[in-house]
N, C-alpha and C positions, 0 to 999 in steps of 0.2 A: 629488528629481527636478533634473535637469539644467537649468540655465537656459537659455534659448533661444539666448542669444548664444554661451554654451559649446559648444551641441551644433552650431550652425553653423562655429566656429572648428575642432572635430573634424573635422566632414566637410570642411571646407577643408584641412585639414591631411593627411586620408586620401586625398583625391582628388589632392594634388599628390605624395604621397609616390612614387609611381611614377616619376615624371618626374624627381624630385629623385636618386633612387638611380640612375637610367639616366645622368644628368650626372656623379654622382661616379664611376659606374665608366668612363664614358669619359674623364675627366680623368685618373684613375688609369691608365688604358691609354696614353694618350697621354705621359704622365709617365715609363712605363716605357719604352716606344718610344724617346722621345728619348734615354733613357739608354743604352740598347742601342745607338742610332745612333752617339753621340758616343764611347761604348767602342770601337766597330769604328774609329771615326775614328782615335783614340788609338792603336791597335793596329795601323793599316794594313790593317784587314781590309776590303778594299774588295767584296769578294764581299756580305758582311752589308748594307754600305753600299748597293748598288746595288740589294738587295731591297728597300729600303725606301724606294726613290726612283721617282715615275712615269717612264716613258720620256721623257715630254714636259716634265719638268723646268724649270723657270727660277730660275737661282741669280744673285741680285744682291748683289755686293758694292761698297761703296763705293769702295774701292782698284782692285780688279781689274775690275770691271766688271760685265757680264750673260755669264754662260756659259749658253748654250743646251742642254738635252737632257742627261740621265741619264750616257749614254756618254761625252761631252764633260767633265763634274766627274770622273765615276772615272778617264778617262784624265790628266786634269790631276794627279789623286791620285797615279796609280801612276809618274807622270812627274817630279812635284815632290817633294813633302813625302815621299812613300813609295818613291823610287827606289831606295835601299838596303835598303827592307823594315823600317826602323824609324824612326817619325814623331821628326822633331825638335821637334814642339810637342805640347805635351798641353792639351786643351781641357778646361775646367770651368765647370758653371753656377754663378754665384753664387746662395749659399743664399738662399732667400726670394724670389727674384726673378722664378721662372718662375710662369707663370699661363696657364691654358688655359680657353677659350671654345666653347662650343658654335655651329656654324653649321647652321641649318636644312635638311634634305635637302642637305647636301653632308659637313660632317664638323666640323674643328675649327680653330680659330686659335690658336696659341700664340706668347707673347712672354716674353723675358726678358733678362738680362745674362749673358755668359760672358766669360772670361778664357784667354788663351792663354799657356802657361808655355814659354820657350825652355829645351831642353837641351842641354847640351854634354859631351862625353865622358861620355854618361850619367847626368850629375847636373844638377839644375834650377838655373838661375841666378837665378829670383825670377819675380814676376809682370811680365811684359812688356808685354802689351795688354790692353786692355779693349774690350768693344763690344757693342751692342745687338744683338738676333735676332729675327727673327719666321719661323714658319713656318705655311704652310697644308696642312692634313692633309685629304685626302680618302677617306671611308669607301668601299670597294670589296669586292665579296664575298671576295675573298682577306684583305681588312684594310687597316687605315690605311695609305697611303703620302703621301709630303711631294711635293706639287706645286709649290708656291712657297718658295722660301728667300732671307731678307734679313739680311745681316750688314752691320752700318753704324756709323758714328761710332767707328771703330777709334781709339784715343789710347794713347799710353804710359802706364802707371802704374809706380809704384816702379821707374822706370828706372835707378837708381843700383845696384839689385840686379843687373840683367842686363848692366850695363857694368863693365869693368875699370880703367877711365879715366871722369875728367871732363874734358871739354876746354871750354876759354873760347870766347868768342866771336869773339875775333880768330883765334883757329887754325881755328875751323869757316868763317869767312870765306873764308880762303884756298882752300877747297875749292869755292866757290860759282863759279858761271859756266855757260859753254855747253861742251859736249864735243862732238867731232865724230869720229863712228866712220868707219873706211874703207870703208863703202858707203854713205855720204853721210847715215847715220841721227844723228840729234842727241837727246843727253840732256842734260838741265837740271838744275842741283844749287843749290837755294835753302837761304836761312836762315829758317827761320819759327818763331817763339817758342823761340827757342834750341835748335832741332834742325835738323839737314839734311833735306831732302825731295829726292827724286830722281825725275823725269819723263819717262817715254818711251813714246811711242806710245800716250800717252793714261791711261798708268796711273802712279799717284804712289806712292812708298815711303817710309816714316819709317825714318832711318838710326839705327842705335844704336851708339857707337863701343865696342870692345874694345881698341882699343889707340889709339895718337896717329894712325895711318894707315888702321886698318882698321875696318870697319863692318858692322854685320849688320843684318836686317830679318826682323821674326816671321812676316811676310807668305809668304817664300819661303825655301829653303834656299840662300841665295845670301849672299856675303860680296863687300866692295865695297873696294878697296884703292886708294889715293892713292900714288902715287910720283912723285918729282921728285929730280934731281941736286942741285938747289940746296936744296931744302927750302921753298922759297917760291913755285915754280911756275915757268912753267905744269907742271900734273901729268898724268900720265898715270893714267887710272881703268880698272882691270881689274876686272870683273866675273867672280867664279869660283862654280863650283857644285860643291860636294863635293871642293873641292880642284884641280879642273880650269878654267882660264881660258876662258869662253864669249864674252866679249866685250871691247873694250877700246877707249877713247875718249881723245882729247887735248883738252885745256882750251884755247880760243881765248884768244890773248893780247889 
């Protein structure tokens, strides 16, 4: 005869087993969908990406700010990272960092850490940037879709692997200051913790040197070139997008 305590324990486990099974199935589904979404991101498959996003999506990026709506996010991908049809970044989830939590009568919350790997001429240069992410998934009749996406605390890791050169603080300091654009726009370049940061229109980019005068950022398919006849300034800052100059600014003396 079973002890009453064992009978109670068995009944308790049996009662909650369906709920635990459902939660495990939900977690597996979210992990699978997340993998499919980011594979589409890496492949520039924007149609698949769009199918997994809610029309009223809100995307929060600590460097890029708020993007409202699925169409705006997909347009930014098509006109930016995927303009040539080949993504210059590859996103990877950090193994063991992803966790999924159910939200009653709504869906699920997912969180984790991911890295973005810069590709140049078809080859990886190394782990460029790491950040945390949070996704809010809503369960709908047609399946789960992301309604809120957060990507934050972007910071460089293993930057030496991404850089062709290492520049000292004195050289980097030459590029700091205020740069004036012909349309009266302003670009500010500062030196923070040994790295150049460029700010314009409320957005900030961390720059990684690939030569003494050229820098790139993992956030966008852009390069930033500082040129000066004397080599000591004032500098002309040229912003290029896949080899085409899209903006120029002159360093204030």
